[in-house]
C-alpha positions as CSV (number, residue, x, y, z in Angstrom):
1,M,-37.5,65.5,86.8
2,K,-34.4,64.8,88.2
3,G,-30.7,64.4,87.2
4,H,-26.9,64.2,87.4
5,I,-23.4,64.9,86.8
6,C,-20.3,62.1,86.9
7,Q,-16.7,62.2,85.8
8,R,-15.8,59.1,83.2
9,A,-12.3,60.6,81.7
10,K,-10.7,63.9,81.4
11,G,-13.0,65.9,79.2
12,S,-15.7,62.9,79.4
13,W,-18.6,63.4,81.4
14,T,-21.9,61.3,82.0
15,I,-25.3,63.0,82.5
16,V,-28.2,60.5,83.7
17,Y,-31.8,61.7,83.7
18,D,-35.0,60.8,84.8
19,L,-37.5,59.7,82.4
20,P,-41.3,59.7,83.0
21,M,-42.4,56.8,84.8
22,D,-43.2,53.0,82.8
23,A,-47.0,53.2,82.1
24,V,-47.2,49.7,82.4
25,T,-45.1,48.5,84.7
26,G,-45.3,52.3,86.7
27,K,-41.3,51.8,87.2
28,R,-39.2,54.7,87.1
29,R,-36.5,54.6,84.3
30,Q,-33.1,56.5,83.8
31,K,-31.5,57.3,79.9
32,S,-27.8,58.0,80.0
33,Q,-25.5,60.3,77.7
34,T,-22.1,60.8,77.4
35,V,-20.9,64.7,76.9
36,K,-17.4,65.6,75.7
37,G,-16.0,69.1,76.9
38,T,-16.2,71.1,80.3
39,K,-18.4,70.4,83.2
40,R,-20.0,73.3,81.9
41,D,-20.7,71.7,78.8
42,A,-22.2,68.8,80.9
43,E,-24.6,70.8,82.7
44,R,-25.8,72.3,80.1
45,A,-26.6,69.5,78.1
46,L,-28.7,68.2,81.0
47,R,-31.0,71.5,82.0
48,E,-31.6,71.3,78.2
49,V,-32.7,67.6,78.4
50,L,-34.5,68.4,81.6
51,L,-36.2,71.4,80.1
52,S,-37.2,69.0,77.1
53,L,-38.7,66.4,79.5
54,E,-40.6,69.5,81.3
55,Q,-42.1,71.3,78.1
56,G,-42.6,67.8,76.2
57,S,-40.7,68.0,73.5
58,Y,-37.7,65.6,74.2
59,V,-37.3,63.1,71.8
60,K,-35.4,59.7,72.4
61,P,-31.8,59.6,71.2
62,N,-31.6,57.3,68.2
63,K,-28.8,55.1,66.6
64,M,-29.7,55.1,63.3
65,T,-27.7,55.7,60.8
66,L,-27.9,57.9,57.1
67,G,-28.3,54.8,55.2
68,E,-31.2,53.6,57.3
69,L,-32.4,57.0,57.7
70,L,-32.6,57.3,53.9
71,R,-34.0,53.7,53.0
72,Q,-37.1,54.7,55.4
73,R,-37.1,58.3,53.4
74,R,-37.2,56.7,49.7
75,R,-39.6,54.5,51.1
76,S,-42.2,56.8,52.4
77,L,-41.4,59.0,49.6
78,T,-41.8,56.2,46.7
79,G,-45.3,55.8,48.3
80,F,-46.0,59.5,48.2
81,L,-44.6,59.6,44.8
82,M,-47.5,56.6,43.8
83,W,-49.7,58.2,44.8
84,M,-49.2,61.7,43.0
85,R,-48.8,60.0,40.0
86,M,-51.9,58.5,40.1
87,K,-53.4,61.3,40.9
88,S,-51.7,62.8,37.8
89,H,-53.4,59.7,36.2
90,M,-56.7,60.3,37.2
91,R,-56.7,63.8,35.9
92,T,-55.9,62.9,33.2
93,L,-58.3,60.0,32.5
94,A,-61.3,62.6,33.8
95,K,-60.4,65.0,31.0
96,C,-61.1,62.3,28.1
């Protein structure tokens, strides 16, 4: 995988890195990310991203808000709790 660094402003850097080719179109995909700090910080961030891409542990950055995350977790937790209650009721009925 390839990547490079560009300075945007003093203390602000953009890292650009290649993602795996698009499976459908076969086209090249790139992702950019802003890093605040020194050039060394940007180099470190780029190394980490490239390493995670090589190891297959890369997780695409997400701009989900905390509220959205909590609503999503609540929906999945609600389903789980309903299942646990039903399971408990089934055990109670089996004892009768």
